[in-house]
C-alpha positions as MATLAB code, in Angstrom:
seq = 'MAKKSVKLYTDKVLETFYNNLLNGHVDNLHIPHSDVFYVRAACEAHYGRKFTLKHVEESMIAEGWKERSYSDPNYKKETS';
ca = [
      25.526  -12.836   38.274;
      23.317  -10.821   35.893;
      24.925   -8.053   33.895;
      23.560   -4.536   34.114;
      22.041   -2.979   31.024;
      23.897    0.043   29.691;
      21.309    2.637   28.703;
      22.270    5.324   26.233;
      20.212    8.290   27.334;
      22.838   10.824   26.366;
      22.373   13.194   23.453;
      25.625   11.751   22.074;
      24.158    8.297   21.420;
      26.478    7.323   18.554;
      29.606    8.582   20.295;
      28.718    6.722   23.490;
      27.776    3.588   21.538;
      31.122    3.499   19.722;
      33.035    4.140   22.958;
      31.229    1.171   24.539;
      31.890   -0.898   21.418;
      35.610   -0.106   21.515;
      35.744   -0.994   25.202;
      33.809   -4.250   24.738;
      30.751   -3.185   26.746;
      27.898   -3.915   24.317;
      26.397   -7.092   25.787;
      23.303   -5.441   27.250;
      23.405   -2.108   25.462;
      20.077   -0.246   25.306;
      19.699    2.358   22.589;
      16.349    4.152   22.739;
      13.893    3.190   19.986;
      13.611    5.647   17.090;
      10.069    6.440   18.285;
      11.596    8.043   21.385;
      13.697   10.403   19.245;
      10.675   11.403   17.143;
       8.463   11.992   20.185;
      11.197   14.021   21.866;
      11.582   16.222   18.777;
       7.811   16.768   18.618;
       7.617   17.603   22.340;
      10.528   20.016   22.103;
       8.937   21.752   19.099;
       5.560   21.951   20.855;
       6.707   23.025   24.319;
       9.790   25.013   23.283;
      12.124   23.369   25.780;
      14.542   20.431   25.919;
      13.664   16.941   27.159;
      16.023   14.080   27.959;
      15.710   10.772   26.136;
      15.260    9.051   29.486;
      12.369   11.335   30.475;
      10.616   10.873   27.127;
      11.062    7.090   27.066;
       9.856    6.688   30.664;
       6.844    8.912   29.915;
       6.000    6.914   26.800;
       6.194    3.637   28.747;
       4.001    5.121   31.504;
       1.417    5.973   28.828;
       1.400    2.378   27.544;
       3.947    2.488   24.703;
       5.799   -0.780   24.155;
       9.049   -1.017   22.253;
       8.508   -3.205   19.225;
      10.581   -3.769   16.127;
       9.261   -2.867   12.703;
      11.006   -6.007   11.425;
       8.775   -8.167   13.644;
       6.248   -9.961   11.399;
       3.603   -9.458   14.099;
       4.263   -5.713   14.353;
       0.870   -4.594   13.012;
      -1.095   -7.293   14.815;
      -3.009   -6.283   17.931;
      -1.265   -7.199   21.199;
      -2.989   -7.888   24.472;
];
């Protein structure tokens, strides 16, 4: 049976992460990429209202953004 991914879309990401860590629920933990936090801050500054992490991440994915790690040696290479 596949385990569900725990997605941290709360504004209390660290608090929720540590609560999951203490309770042993970190197997499939999803913490939004730092890009999502930066885009959310820019959108909130531009539009003057709050956005959820989930809304921003889903919007970014819909626009073609792909989560990639800066530590990936192929990070700057073009992907198809």
